[in-house]
ZASE-375233 format. One line per field, with one value per residue (C-alpha): residue number from 0; x, y, z. Coordinates in pm, whole numbers. Example, Ala and Ser with C-alpha at 12.3 -4.5 7.8 and 13.67 -1.06 7.14 Angstrom:
// residues 2
i <- 0 | 1 .
px <- 1230 | 1367 .
py <- -450 | -106 .
pz <- 780 | 714 .
// end
This chain:
// residues 614
i <- 0 | 1 | 2 | 3 | 4 | 5 | 6 | 7 | 8 | 9 | 10 | 11 | 12 | 13 | 14 | 15 | 16 | 17 | 18 | 19 | 20 | 21 | 22 | 23 | 24 | 25 | 26 | 27 | 28 | 29 | 30 | 31 | 32 | 33 | 34 | 35 | 36 | 37 | 38 | 39 | 40 | 41 | 42 | 43 | 44 | 45 | 46 | 47 | 48 | 49 | 50 | 51 | 52 | 53 | 54 | 55 | 56 | 57 | 58 | 59 | 60 | 61 | 62 | 63 | 64 | 65 | 66 | 67 | 68 | 69 | 70 | 71 | 72 | 73 | 74 | 75 | 76 | 77 | 78 | 79 | 80 | 81 | 82 | 83 | 84 | 85 | 86 | 87 | 88 | 89 | 90 | 91 | 92 | 93 | 94 | 95 | 96 | 97 | 98 | 99 | 100 | 101 | 102 | 103 | 104 | 105 | 106 | 107 | 108 | 109 | 110 | 111 | 112 | 113 | 114 | 115 | 116 | 117 | 118 | 119 | 120 | 121 | 122 | 123 | 124 | 125 | 126 | 127 | 128 | 129 | 130 | 131 | 132 | 133 | 134 | 135 | 136 | 137 | 138 | 139 | 140 | 141 | 142 | 143 | 144 | 145 | 146 | 147 | 148 | 149 | 150 | 151 | 152 | 153 | 154 | 155 | 156 | 157 | 158 | 159 | 160 | 161 | 162 | 163 | 164 | 165 | 166 | 167 | 168 | 169 | 170 | 171 | 172 | 173 | 174 | 175 | 176 | 177 | 178 | 179 | 180 | 181 | 182 | 183 | 184 | 185 | 186 | 187 | 188 | 189 | 190 | 191 | 192 | 193 | 194 | 195 | 196 | 197 | 198 | 199 | 200 | 201 | 202 | 203 | 204 | 205 | 206 | 207 | 208 | 209 | 210 | 211 | 212 | 213 | 214 | 215 | 216 | 217 | 218 | 219 | 220 | 221 | 222 | 223 | 224 | 225 | 226 | 227 | 228 | 229 | 230 | 231 | 232 | 233 | 234 | 235 | 236 | 237 | 238 | 239 | 240 | 241 | 242 | 243 | 244 | 245 | 246 | 247 | 248 | 249 | 250 | 251 | 252 | 253 | 254 | 255 | 256 | 257 | 258 | 259 | 260 | 261 | 262 | 263 | 264 | 265 | 266 | 267 | 268 | 269 | 270 | 271 | 272 | 273 | 274 | 275 | 276 | 277 | 278 | 279 | 280 | 281 | 282 | 283 | 284 | 285 | 286 | 287 | 288 | 289 | 290 | 291 | 292 | 293 | 294 | 295 | 296 | 297 | 298 | 299 | 300 | 301 | 302 | 303 | 304 | 305 | 306 | 307 | 308 | 309 | 310 | 311 | 312 | 313 | 314 | 315 | 316 | 317 | 318 | 319 | 320 | 321 | 322 | 323 | 324 | 325 | 326 | 327 | 328 | 329 | 330 | 331 | 332 | 333 | 334 | 335 | 336 | 337 | 338 | 339 | 340 | 341 | 342 | 343 | 344 | 345 | 346 | 347 | 348 | 349 | 350 | 351 | 352 | 353 | 354 | 355 | 356 | 357 | 358 | 359 | 360 | 361 | 362 | 363 | 364 | 365 | 366 | 367 | 368 | 369 | 370 | 371 | 372 | 373 | 374 | 375 | 376 | 377 | 378 | 379 | 380 | 381 | 382 | 383 | 384 | 385 | 386 | 387 | 388 | 389 | 390 | 391 | 392 | 393 | 394 | 395 | 396 | 397 | 398 | 399 | 400 | 401 | 402 | 403 | 404 | 405 | 406 | 407 | 408 | 409 | 410 | 411 | 412 | 413 | 414 | 415 | 416 | 417 | 418 | 419 | 420 | 421 | 422 | 423 | 424 | 425 | 426 | 427 | 428 | 429 | 430 | 431 | 432 | 433 | 434 | 435 | 436 | 437 | 438 | 439 | 440 | 441 | 442 | 443 | 444 | 445 | 446 | 447 | 448 | 449 | 450 | 451 | 452 | 453 | 454 | 455 | 456 | 457 | 458 | 459 | 460 | 461 | 462 | 463 | 464 | 465 | 466 | 467 | 468 | 469 | 470 | 471 | 472 | 473 | 474 | 475 | 476 | 477 | 478 | 479 | 480 | 481 | 482 | 483 | 484 | 485 | 486 | 487 | 488 | 489 | 490 | 491 | 492 | 493 | 494 | 495 | 496 | 497 | 498 | 499 | 500 | 501 | 502 | 503 | 504 | 505 | 506 | 507 | 508 | 509 | 510 | 511 | 512 | 513 | 514 | 515 | 516 | 517 | 518 | 519 | 520 | 521 | 522 | 523 | 524 | 525 | 526 | 527 | 528 | 529 | 530 | 531 | 532 | 533 | 534 | 535 | 536 | 537 | 538 | 539 | 540 | 541 | 542 | 543 | 544 | 545 | 546 | 547 | 548 | 549 | 550 | 551 | 552 | 553 | 554 | 555 | 556 | 557 | 558 | 559 | 560 | 561 | 562 | 563 | 564 | 565 | 566 | 567 | 568 | 569 | 570 | 571 | 572 | 573 | 574 | 575 | 576 | 577 | 578 | 579 | 580 | 581 | 582 | 583 | 584 | 585 | 586 | 587 | 588 | 589 | 590 | 591 | 592 | 593 | 594 | 595 | 596 | 597 | 598 | 599 | 600 | 601 | 602 | 603 | 604 | 605 | 606 | 607 | 608 | 609 | 610 | 611 | 612 | 613 .
px <- -2723 | -2553 | -2626 | -2249 | -2220 | -2233 | -2268 | -2287 | -1946 | -1794 | -1936 | -1810 | -1465 | -1448 | -1554 | -1297 | -1005 | -885 | -845 | -657 | -418 | -339 | -100 | 270 | 350 | 301 | 587 | 479 | 738 | 815 | 910 | 1277 | 1294 | 1259 | 1555 | 1834 | 1638 | 1504 | 1854 | 1979 | 1752 | 1813 | 2091 | 2257 | 2314 | 2612 | 2401 | 2328 | 1965 | 1835 | 1659 | 1454 | 1267 | 919 | 786 | 461 | 527 | 182 | -148 | -385 | -683 | -877 | -862 | -985 | -1337 | -1543 | -1735 | -2026 | -2374 | -2533 | -2405 | -2037 | -2022 | -1901 | -2182 | -2079 | -1863 | -1679 | -1679 | -1342 | -1482 | -1778 | -1544 | -1335 | -1650 | -1773 | -1438 | -1425 | -1595 | -1356 | -1061 | -1159 | -1178 | -835 | -691 | -799 | -600 | -295 | -301 | -252 | 32 | 246 | 528 | 405 | 518 | 272 | 341 | 106 | 119 | -105 | -242 | -281 | -196 | -503 | -754 | -1035 | -944 | -625 | -682 | -462 | -331 | -241 | -39 | 10 | 265 | 354 | 732 | 751 | 959 | 1189 | 1254 | 893 | 987 | 1096 | 729 | 615 | 950 | 899 | 528 | 586 | 796 | 496 | 301 | 351 | 402 | 81 | -13 | -278 | -395 | -523 | -860 | -889 | -1069 | -873 | -797 | -640 | -459 | -344 | -87 | 17 | 245 | 324 | -28 | -19 | -60 | -374 | -540 | -406 | -668 | -750 | -1052 | -1174 | -1436 | -1493 | -1761 | -1521 | -1207 | -1032 | -821 | -654 | -395 | -301 | -37 | 129 | 437 | 384 | 399 | 132 | -126 | -47 | -59 | -387 | -544 | -530 | -603 | -910 | -1039 | -976 | -1159 | -1459 | -1466 | -1432 | -1716 | -1935 | -1853 | -1935 | -1601 | -1506 | -1197 | -1021 | -761 | -580 | -261 | -258 | -14 | 6 | 118 | 213 | 192 | 185 | -152 | -107 | -379 | -301 | 60 | -14 | 120 | -169 | -189 | -384 | -462 | -451 | -615 | -470 | -683 | -540 | -521 | -190 | 78 | -95 | 137 | -39 | 277 | 489 | 268 | 201 | 579 | 668 | 796 | 631 | 909 | 776 | 994 | 1101 | 1339 | 1034 | 821 | 652 | 679 | 523 | 490 | 404 | 130 | 19 | 63 | -210 | -503 | -674 | -1003 | -1211 | -1433 | -1726 | -1518 | -1275 | -999 | -845 | -685 | -370 | -295 | 75 | 392 | 603 | 527 | 533 | 610 | 680 | 1051 | 1060 | 1192 | 1408 | 1634 | 1617 | 1238 | 1137 | 1404 | 1237 | 1145 | 1494 | 1668 | 1436 | 1479 | 1858 | 1881 | 2017 | 1681 | 1497 | 1376 | 1348 | 1119 | 1182 | 1420 | 1702 | 2034 | 2346 | 2642 | 2820 | 2523 | 2390 | 2011 | 1879 | 1528 | 1458 | 1561 | 1238 | 1368 | 1306 | 1001 | 783 | 663 | 970 | 863 | 1021 | 932 | 1067 | 1074 | 854 | 1107 | 1369 | 1169 | 1423 | 1525 | 1854 | 1856 | 2202 | 2440 | 2177 | 1916 | 1591 | 1293 | 961 | 756 | 455 | 483 | 136 | -30 | -344 | -475 | -634 | -1003 | -1100 | -1178 | -809 | -681 | -687 | -814 | -862 | -811 | -954 | -746 | -829 | -539 | -613 | -372 | -487 | -277 | -514 | -735 | -774 | -647 | -357 | -572 | -940 | -1105 | -1424 | -1740 | -1839 | -2092 | -1829 | -1593 | -1853 | -1872 | -1492 | -1501 | -1779 | -1598 | -1242 | -1103 | -776 | -661 | -472 | -113 | 64 | 351 | 146 | -152 | -79 | -395 | -609 | -385 | -570 | -897 | -1067 | -1064 | -1309 | -1297 | -1521 | -1306 | -1004 | -1048 | -1034 | -1079 | -1444 | -1635 | -1995 | -2207 | -2033 | -2330 | -2358 | -1986 | -2034 | -2341 | -2139 | -1856 | -2118 | -2264 | -1925 | -1789 | -2118 | -2133 | -1781 | -1864 | -2173 | -1997 | -1677 | -1767 | -1463 | -1232 | -1284 | -1167 | -1160 | -926 | -852 | -492 | -394 | -46 | -51 | -8 | -156 | -130 | -115 | -244 | -291 | -448 | -577 | -385 | -623 | -703 | -547 | -643 | -318 | -261 | 28 | 160 | 144 | 245 | 350 | 201 | 375 | 389 | 321 | 664 | 686 | 809 | 498 | 265 | 444 | 396 | 25 | -27 | 186 | -24 | -349 | -225 | -121 | -433 | -235 | -347 | -610 | -896 | -1156 | -1454 | -1351 | -1496 | -1597 | -1818 | -1544 | -1297 | -965 | -627 | -523 | -237 | 28 | 314 | 641 | 501 | 363 | 77 | 23 | 254 | 13 | -309 | -492 | -552 | -179 | -205 | -554 | -814 | -1162 | -1320 | -1055 | -1105 | -1483 | -1442 | -1220 | -1456 | -1765 | -1604 | -1522 | -1876 | -2029 | -1807 | -1910 | -2276 | -2237 | -2041 | -2293 | -2573 | -2375 | -2326 | -2687 | -2793 | -2592 | -2781 | -2640 | -2849 | -3083 | -2935 | -2589 | -2739 | -2902 | -2569 | -2413 | -2696 | -2655 | -2280 | -2333 | -2488 | -2169 | -1962 | -1849 | -2192 | -2245 | -1887 | -1883 | -2177 | -1972 | -1655 | -1805 | -1987 | -1783 | -1564 | -1867 | -2043 | -1743 | -1750 | -2109 | -2139 | -1919 | -1732 | -1846 | -2215 | -2176 | -1915 | -1847 | -1868 | -1528 | -1329 | -1242 | -1482 | -1515 | -1726 | -2092 | -2220 | -2259 | -2347 | -2682 | -2723 | -2688 | -2328 | -2230 | -2277 | -2480 | -2559 | -2393 .
py <- -1307 | -1507 | -1879 | -1931 | -1881 | -2196 | -2099 | -2462 | -2534 | -2233 | -2339 | -2695 | -2567 | -2350 | -2644 | -2883 | -2642 | -2670 | -3046 | -3000 | -2758 | -2988 | -3225 | -3294 | -3131 | -2792 | -2638 | -2386 | -2110 | -1775 | -1504 | -1507 | -1884 | -1810 | -1572 | -1812 | -1982 | -1652 | -1503 | -1805 | -1697 | -1324 | -1080 | -862 | -503 | -286 | -101 | -429 | -453 | -767 | -786 | -1045 | -1065 | -1204 | -1358 | -1158 | -793 | -657 | -766 | -966 | -743 | -826 | -1195 | -1143 | -1254 | -1257 | -1577 | -1597 | -1462 | -1184 | -925 | -983 | -1078 | -847 | -608 | -606 | -911 | -913 | -1209 | -1310 | -1287 | -1507 | -1767 | -1774 | -1792 | -2088 | -2266 | -2187 | -2499 | -2730 | -2511 | -2512 | -2892 | -2904 | -2664 | -2896 | -3175 | -2954 | -2831 | -3194 | -3262 | -2955 | -2851 | -2539 | -2293 | -2133 | -1804 | -1628 | -1249 | -975 | -658 | -336 | -248 | -137 | -269 | -351 | -471 | -668 | -938 | -1246 | -1337 | -1696 | -1732 | -2077 | -2050 | -2333 | -2365 | -2644 | -2382 | -2292 | -1935 | -1849 | -1856 | -1493 | -1389 | -1481 | -1352 | -1010 | -986 | -1094 | -781 | -558 | -711 | -753 | -1066 | -1210 | -1068 | -1289 | -995 | -816 | -926 | -992 | -1213 | -1493 | -1466 | -1732 | -1701 | -1987 | -1894 | -2141 | -1958 | -2281 | -2310 | -2278 | -1929 | -2026 | -2087 | -1766 | -1618 | -1482 | -1631 | -1436 | -1575 | -1269 | -1421 | -1699 | -1485 | -1678 | -1555 | -1775 | -1674 | -1907 | -1864 | -1543 | -1490 | -1117 | -1018 | -753 | -1033 | -1115 | -752 | -670 | -1010 | -971 | -597 | -655 | -909 | -663 | -382 | -606 | -710 | -348 | -241 | -510 | -390 | -17 | 101 | 196 | 62 | 339 | 315 | 609 | 707 | 903 | 1144 | 1392 | 1742 | 2020 | 2358 | 2720 | 2880 | 3179 | 3371 | 3341 | 3211 | 2907 | 2558 | 2324 | 1948 | 1829 | 1470 | 1416 | 1145 | 1105 | 908 | 801 | 522 | 341 | 555 | 888 | 980 | 850 | 702 | 998 | 1253 | 1038 | 1040 | 1395 | 1658 | 1942 | 2195 | 2286 | 2484 | 2199 | 2415 | 2619 | 2327 | 2233 | 1888 | 1581 | 1241 | 940 | 709 | 485 | 490 | 264 | 122 | 249 | 180 | 493 | 517 | 747 | 960 | 1044 | 818 | 564 | 232 | 157 | -175 | -222 | -208 | -133 | -27 | -183 | 113 | 194 | 273 | 551 | 794 | 1103 | 1164 | 1541 | 1546 | 1250 | 1245 | 1033 | 755 | 767 | 706 | 416 | 266 | 281 | 140 | -214 | -321 | -272 | -562 | -499 | -663 | -603 | -313 | -262 | -362 | -313 | -547 | -384 | -432 | -76 | -34 | 221 | 316 | 537 | 279 | 107 | -48 | -404 | -337 | -30 | -146 | -171 | -222 | -243 | -330 | -43 | 4 | 282 | 381 | 429 | 712 | 977 | 1329 | 1506 | 1767 | 1911 | 1616 | 1367 | 1152 | 1180 | 947 | 1109 | 798 | 856 | 629 | 479 | 292 | 497 | 847 | 992 | 1096 | 1439 | 1559 | 1523 | 1725 | 2087 | 1983 | 1705 | 1718 | 1469 | 1508 | 1332 | 1282 | 1273 | 1265 | 1451 | 1629 | 1870 | 2130 | 2013 | 2267 | 2157 | 2214 | 2260 | 2331 | 2129 | 2160 | 1847 | 1762 | 1801 | 1581 | 1304 | 1338 | 1329 | 1004 | 872 | 954 | 859 | 1018 | 983 | 903 | 628 | 729 | 709 | 521 | 242 | 206 | 386 | 252 | 421 | 721 | 1031 | 846 | 887 | 608 | 627 | 404 | 464 | 590 | 532 | 184 | -109 | -355 | -287 | -611 | -611 | -308 | 28 | 253 | 163 | 237 | 592 | 633 | 533 | 772 | 1048 | 959 | 958 | 1283 | 1471 | 1356 | 1489 | 1822 | 1861 | 1768 | 1964 | 2277 | 2439 | 2147 | 1930 | 2046 | 1886 | 1927 | 1767 | 1769 | 1705 | 1548 | 1539 | 1849 | 2069 | 2100 | 1737 | 1654 | 1291 | 1194 | 866 | 716 | 685 | 325 | 198 | 141 | 310 | 674 | 914 | 1184 | 1523 | 1735 | 1624 | 1786 | 2055 | 1852 | 2008 | 2038 | 1839 | 2149 | 2336 | 2059 | 2056 | 2433 | 2397 | 2137 | 2339 | 2648 | 2459 | 2335 | 2689 | 2846 | 3086 | 2979 | 3171 | 2997 | 3142 | 3001 | 2787 | 2618 | 2297 | 2466 | 2428 | 2680 | 2641 | 2765 | 3109 | 3198 | 3000 | 3157 | 3169 | 3050 | 3204 | 2986 | 3174 | 2947 | 2659 | 2831 | 2608 | 2914 | 2917 | 2570 | 2544 | 2765 | 2805 | 2531 | 2280 | 2370 | 2342 | 2001 | 1871 | 1995 | 1867 | 1525 | 1515 | 1616 | 1362 | 1089 | 1180 | 1160 | 815 | 684 | 821 | 644 | 321 | 349 | 465 | 117 | -25 | 153 | 507 | 734 | 975 | 1273 | 1204 | 1158 | 1501 | 1660 | 1505 | 1630 | 1983 | 1970 | 1893 | 2240 | 2411 | 2344 | 2544 | 2653 | 2882 | 3001 | 3265 | 3434 | 3455 | 3614 | 3836 | 4050 | 4001 | 4308 | 4532 | 4371 | 4431 | 4800 | 4833 | 4574 | 4522 | 4190 | 4078 | 4056 | 3705 | 3477 | 3106 | 2957 | 2963 | 3097 | 3378 | 3544 | 3435 | 3531 | 3626 | 3277 | 3051 | 2681 | 2579 | 2619 | 2245 | 2259 | 2479 | 2839 | 3113 | 3483 | 3683 .
pz <- -791 | -1065 | -1076 | -1095 | -717 | -505 | -138 | -30 | -183 | -6 | 329 | 288 | 195 | 507 | 724 | 576 | 554 | 920 | 875 | 548 | 719 | 1010 | 831 | 885 | 551 | 715 | 910 | 1171 | 1192 | 1338 | 1090 | 1193 | 1126 | 754 | 727 | 635 | 356 | 223 | 205 | 10 | -277 | -251 | -320 | -63 | -170 | -77 | 179 | 359 | 241 | 71 | -265 | -453 | -781 | -835 | -1154 | -1121 | -1037 | -949 | -799 | -1017 | -937 | -1257 | -1158 | -801 | -707 | -388 | -311 | -69 | -6 | -216 | 33 | -55 | -423 | -699 | -806 | -1173 | -1252 | -1583 | -1819 | -1672 | -1319 | -1417 | -1561 | -1241 | -1026 | -1230 | -1178 | -806 | -658 | -846 | -753 | -387 | -390 | -551 | -291 | -10 | -175 | -235 | 123 | 235 | -10 | -76 | 156 | 330 | 592 | 830 | 1004 | 1243 | 1276 | 1409 | 1257 | 1456 | 1814 | 2012 | 2264 | 2023 | 1675 | 1602 | 1339 | 1369 | 1025 | 939 | 618 | 462 | 181 | -54 | -75 | -328 | -509 | -220 | -330 | -244 | 123 | 78 | 51 | 404 | 533 | 376 | 457 | 817 | 869 | 790 | 1079 | 1455 | 1667 | 1810 | 2150 | 2312 | 2523 | 2213 | 2075 | 1705 | 1451 | 1282 | 910 | 687 | 358 | 138 | -126 | -395 | -642 | -829 | -972 | -1352 | -1499 | -1689 | -1352 | -1197 | -963 | -618 | -440 | -138 | 100 | 321 | 544 | 642 | 675 | 395 | 105 | -159 | -419 | -704 | -974 | -850 | -632 | -571 | -204 | -254 | -260 | 105 | 207 | 38 | 103 | 479 | 472 | 254 | 506 | 789 | 607 | 548 | 915 | 1030 | 801 | 959 | 1313 | 1318 | 1178 | 823 | 650 | 457 | 181 | 336 | 512 | 838 | 996 | 1282 | 1192 | 1431 | 1255 | 1367 | 1301 | 1070 | 1249 | 1620 | 1603 | 1823 | 1756 | 1675 | 1625 | 1323 | 1231 | 855 | 643 | 292 | 45 | -289 | -543 | -580 | -751 | -678 | -390 | -79 | 74 | -39 | 133 | 438 | 495 | 381 | 627 | 423 | 481 | 823 | 1065 | 1289 | 1491 | 1595 | 1710 | 1382 | 1230 | 1070 | 1239 | 1022 | 1150 | 859 | 481 | 341 | 541 | 857 | 1031 | 1100 | 1408 | 1477 | 1714 | 1432 | 1561 | 1325 | 1416 | 1218 | 1052 | 974 | 1181 | 873 | 516 | 168 | -58 | -419 | -455 | -717 | -457 | -513 | -210 | -255 | -248 | -28 | 239 | 507 | 265 | 115 | 447 | 524 | 176 | 192 | 544 | 579 | 726 | 394 | 179 | -196 | -449 | -819 | -758 | -1009 | -849 | -1060 | -1098 | -803 | -571 | -579 | -585 | -836 | -732 | -1034 | -1296 | -1399 | -1721 | -1594 | -1378 | -1330 | -989 | -769 | -408 | -65 | 290 | 499 | 872 | 1002 | 1268 | 995 | 837 | 933 | 847 | 900 | 1172 | 1210 | 1218 | 1339 | 1168 | 1361 | 1320 | 1227 | 1311 | 1537 | 1843 | 1797 | 1510 | 1570 | 1509 | 1827 | 1836 | 1705 | 2056 | 2150 | 1853 | 1742 | 1402 | 1145 | 767 | 518 | 200 | -127 | -368 | -739 | -1029 | -1338 | -1599 | -1774 | -1599 | -1239 | -979 | -764 | -455 | -380 | -47 | -9 | 193 | 390 | 118 | -153 | 49 | 49 | -329 | -354 | -156 | -382 | -707 | -598 | -911 | -1097 | -1452 | -1626 | -1694 | -2029 | -1866 | -1708 | -1946 | -2276 | -2442 | -2171 | -2104 | -1993 | -1934 | -1599 | -1344 | -1054 | -748 | -448 | -162 | -391 | -242 | -489 | -199 | -108 | -61 | -183 | -266 | -267 | -195 | 176 | 220 | 89 | 311 | 616 | 531 | 501 | 840 | 1015 | 871 | 906 | 1267 | 1326 | 1160 | 1378 | 1704 | 1639 | 1439 | 1282 | 1360 | 1052 | 708 | 364 | 66 | -268 | -395 | -755 | -766 | -1146 | -1356 | -1625 | -2002 | -2115 | -2463 | -2569 | -2901 | -3038 | -3330 | -3623 | -3707 | -3386 | -3024 | -2921 | -2828 | -2866 | -2635 | -2806 | -2508 | -2163 | -1856 | -1657 | -1336 | -1000 | -832 | -510 | -321 | -441 | -329 | 7 | 31 | -47 | 225 | 466 | 396 | 450 | 787 | 886 | 737 | 516 | 167 | -28 | -210 | -446 | -629 | -928 | -1231 | -1049 | -791 | -531 | -396 | -576 | -461 | -584 | -350 | -162 | 28 | -167 | -501 | -819 | -945 | -1271 | -1479 | -1404 | -1512 | -1766 | -1988 | -2062 | -2217 | -2367 | -2533 | -2386 | -2600 | -2489 | -2124 | -2158 | -2321 | -2038 | -1767 | -1946 | -1980 | -1607 | -1509 | -1749 | -1607 | -1253 | -1354 | -1508 | -1211 | -961 | -1148 | -1129 | -752 | -703 | -815 | -523 | -246 | -252 | -30 | -208 | -23 | -171 | -518 | -478 | -381 | -692 | -916 | -779 | -845 | -1216 | -1257 | -1146 | -1457 | -1757 | -1877 | -1580 | -1546 | -1823 | -1651 | -1332 | -1457 | -1726 | -1472 | -1157 | -1199 | -1239 | -942 | -717 | -803 | -688 | -411 | -107 | -147 | 198 | 103 | -30 | 123 | 167 | 513 | 681 | 386 | 150 | -90 | -448 | -748 | -783 | -860 | -559 | -525 | -374 | 2 | 59 | -62 | 230 | 121 | 286 | 265 | 540 .
// end
């Protein structure tokens, strides 16, 4: 552990903080008490919704550190992290003084709605700059009022936006339930600050915090024609489509009993029985929504109950959600019960009545779906074995986009569980996910399935500019159409899609009802050497990342699964397809088959990845 950490200073701060927060400078409020002042600093749109702008328009993740014992600190702190950690004791002392002096509002809200885990969240917001009162007002609408009958740990957040930008930082003290934000006025710091604390607490109490949305889908089984209820987990980094697909109706035949019900869009707490406690009453979503493709989110966004942050609003008061010329991270607090779709002449809510996903025993099936966003040679859908799903959780893959980070465009980004809010070592988190899902697979054979969806595209070419750190776009990707991705997910729920063995050692989609996938084949965009290079780069990146997490306590069994998966890349693939046609002439295709799925090629992954001889 770095000598920069000062556990004594953190403990003293936690002991002195309640006294510092007991002064007359703090006004204790209910959320609705803040409305009038918040509206004074906002702008009312023509649709009746209110909008504000923040000076900082995204989370300051690179300036976020965890302070405490060796079990919670950052495994690999950057130079910037180390500098902030070194400053932390002096900053904590200063915060105690500011908490006694600055005008502050305190609101008290509750997370979740169950009989076991409902954290009580205390937000202390400095309103020396009065316009900052909008932040607790907006955030308060994502939570629920406190219900004393529901148990829950107490969390505290202190937010001082007025701190100078050169001292901008987030200090989290997970073991004390404290989060501090300095020098930023972005509401996402409240949201993630409390949710991060809740995930840490859940992880310490036999649950597992997941950066995932949940929904309940009723779909007609393509084999027996019966309506079946499936609980769906959707993992994904920000901007990969987690909220979009948590709230999408998928083109199901609602007049015949099918349908999607939205449960959560961001953070849930997984239990060993497969159930998942929800966290938020309402959602904080990205606003780049097309009404033709994301109907439910559109109706909620355009309702008068919505609150906008950094959304373009024109001179006549009309919000334009697709205009990102002033900010590429427009956000809104939307009401879950306003997620509606048009059925005939009526708008009907598709919100699930509970915050929580029921246990696996109560459902017909459960799907764990991992969303990635790549634009080169990743299939739009892959069906995974349980072991491969654990690896998908471990790798948490996506890529940097040209729009958001042009200097890193096309480069892989890997985040365990697609969860940038893990406190402490990441290896034990992966081990626990493995234990939970393997337990579910053993107890409920045939009920639990795993998929990876690529919401990016195919065909992108980005090249480095010689003599510069910048890159240039040579060819944009052919993006997966949203209706196609909806059809893929719909087919997986109905069991009508076809998957065959692919180049990554997984089964990749080859047929989906109503769509021709051939225009998206990588061979139409790249030659064999280019494809081999892309796949080799992905496999090499997975190897390096696994080695990094192995140093943080990753179980040897998972490391072995990863090592076996590296052998399933491009070097073996030519052997598969070169002889497959001849093999099929001489050998019945049913001799070799994957468990629970369609046949593929001759080459098969090792037995531990879920394959067997019939």
